[in-house]
N, C-alpha and C positions, 0 to 999 in steps of 0.2 A: 504494500500500500504506500503510495506516495505521501510524503508529508508536505504540507503547504503552510507557509507563513504569510500572514496578511500584513502587508507593508503599505501604510497610508491608503488603505482601501484597495490596493492592487495585490493580487495573488502572485507570489514569487514561487515558481515551480523549480525546484532544484534539478539540475541536469542529471539524467540517469544513465545515458549512453556514454560509453568510453570515448567514442569519437567526438561527441559533442563536448565532453569535459575538456578536451584539448584543442577545440577549434571554434568555440563560441565566446562571445563577449557580451557583457551587460550593456543594455541600451537604456539611457535615462530619457525621460520626457517630463519637463517641468519639475525637475529634481525628484522624480519618482522612478522606481524600477518600472520599465515598460516591456521588457522582454529580452530574449537572447538573439544576438545577431551572429550568423555563421560567417566566418572568414573562409571563402572558398579555397584559397591556397592551403590553409591549414587543414581543412576538411579532406581535401584530396591527399595531402601528405599523410594524414592518419589512415585513410583508407588504403593507400599504397603500402605503407609500412605494416599495417595489420595483416594484409594479404601476404606480404613477403615473409613476415615473421610468424604467421599463423597465430596471431594473438588478437583476433577480432573481438573475442570476449575476454581478453586478458584482464588482469586486475589493474585497478587504478595505480597501485604501488609499482607494478611492473613498468607502466608507462612513465611514471614520475622518474624512476631510476633510469629508464632508457634515455629520456630526453636530458636528464641531468648529466649522465655519463657522457653522452654525445656532446653536450655543451663543454664539459671539462676537456674532452679530447680535441675538439675542433673549434671551440669558441664560435659555434654555429648560431647565427641569428634566428634561424628557423626554430631551434631548440628554445631560445628565449621566448619567442612568440607562443609556442605551444605551452610552455610553463606559465606564461602570463595569462593565457586563456584559462588554464587549470586553476589559477589562484584568484579568479574573479569572485567567486562566492565568499571565501574567507575575507577578502579585501572589503567586499560589500558589507558583511556583517560587522566587521571592526569599524568601518566608517559610519555605519548606522548607529552603533552603540556609542561611539566617541562623540559624534555630532550631537546626540541627545544629551550626553552627560555634560558637555561644555555649555549647552544652552545658548550658544551664540548665533544670532541671526546673520552675522557677517559671513560665516562659513557654513554652507549647506552640506547635505549628505553627499551630493555629487562632487562638491569641492574637496571634501575629506577623502572620498574615494580616489580622486585624481592625485591628491597629495601622496597618498599611500602607494598607489600603483606606479607612480613615477619613480618610486624607489625600488623597483623590482630587481635592479642590479645589485643593490645592497643585500637583498634577500638571497639571491642566487650565489653571490660571492661568499656569504657567511654560512650558508647551509652546509652541513656535513651529515650525510645519511648514515655514516657509521656510528653516530652518537645515539641513534635509536629514536629520534623524534620525527614524526611525519612532517613533510614539507609544509602542509597546511598549518600545523601548529606553530612551527617556527616562523612562517610568514606572518601569521596573525600577531605574534608578539612584536615583530619588527614593524609591521604596519601600524599597530596600536601606538608604539612608542614614537614613531615618526610623526603621526598626526598630533598626538598630545604635545610633543616638543614644539612643533610648529605653532600650534594654537596658543600654548603658553607664552611663547616668544612674541606673538603678535597681539595678544589681548592685554 
């Protein structure tokens, strides 16, 4: 059963499909979640790799490690984009929570989201899968501290 969270009256449906997890991005409309947008290049990339590796129903963790290791070996921009797509949901939830807790009208949910996601390089450079933390958890901590630090500095 899918879990749905109601955000400002708009239902946010988490991505369930592995290919979607690594190829879609959040779209905002009037500072609200309005849906998922597929990046065709990333979608094709996931389809092709899934077919080649025979991991079409592979685990989320398999693909996180796959793209992360490829990034480490080749410094591949495609890997960064796939991992950025993957981290859309944790970034959204952190931005939503942080924007509410600061109660500032100056920075909206979408502003906080952009502040956090713009620091994806910090997340990917600092992440170490051998430490046993899922990338989503590590990214959430970095996103949260990035937003809070910027908001504190500017308020």
